[in-house]
C-alpha positions, 0 to 999 in steps of 0.5 A: 340452173343446170348446165346446158347439154348439147346433143352429139349427133356424130356417128363416130367410131374410135376405129374411124379416128385411130385408123384414119390417114390424111390423104393428099387433097383431103383438105384436113390439116394436122392442126384441124385433126388435133382440134377435132380430137380435142372437141370429141374428147370434150363431148365425151367427158362432159356427158353429151348424149351420143345417139345410136348409129343407124340400124342398132335395134333395141327390143323392150321385152316385158309385161304391161309396164313395157307395153304401155311405155311405147306410146310415150317414146316420141316424148321420152326418147329422141326421135333418132331412136327409130329402131326401138321395138315394144315387145311388151304384152299385158299380163305377161309373167316371166314364164309367158315371156320366156315361152315367146322370147325366141319368137317375138324378141330374138327373132327381131335380131336386136343389138340390145334386149331390155328385160323388165318382168316380174310384176305379175310373178310377184302378184301371183306368188303372194296371192296364189302361192306360185310361182316360187321366187327361184322360178322367176329368177330362173326364167329371167336368167334363161332369157338373159343367157339365151340372148347373150349366147346369140350376141345380144347385149342385155339390160335388166330392169328392177321391178317397180313397187306396188302402190300402197292402196293395192291389197296385200301391198306390204307382202307384194313389195317384200316379194318385189324387193327380194326379186330385185336383190337377185336381179341386181346381183345377177346383172352385176355378176354377168356384166349386164346393164341394169336400170333400177326402176324400183329406186327411181319410183319408190317412196317409203317402200311403195310406188310414189302416188304421183307415179301411179295411174290406177292405185295399183302398179301401172305408171303415169306419164310422169313416171315414164318421163322419170325413168326414161333418161336413166334407161337411155343412159344405160342403153347408150353405154352399150351403143356408144362406140368403144 
């Protein structure tokens, strides 16, 4: 049996502790303050989930994989996450997302933007010869740098694989793996967050059958339940007080 996790719902910031003073009549003794600090350290060191403070907004930008995720949020994310915005659009390529990035993503004034895009780029590149891989990479880079320039933290997701039953699935997944190698390296070199959805959903080079709803690329409820804890962990690493 896995150890029980206790949700930590305290919206504490380090500066609220290090800069605090004991005022006369506060009723807080030095011993109790020390105990409070010890308990806080235990919460952090044991990996408790610290919920975002009110007002911290995360915008999820992407294609249908993101657009269909939103309906599962009440189940896969804590209810306290009331400031998530689903900016996924069915059929979007990286170019389409880039064209609307300022008007539909950054205009929401997020604290963090989560970018998961590239499935339709890979499909089009393999089947129709365009866009080239470097074009997709450039579009993702432009969106990331644009968000960073506006003080928005960036989390990138690797692209999930296609199902084995999808026509040309071998070529499609070769393209996806090439794109994901670049995404991992780009995120690491710029200090962006990364959620490796490919690793979470892949088996033998293809999308795991139980994770696919249409024998193509779209995800089941189980798939969203599988990836969401890792997404939450990465987002919390940005939203957690430092």
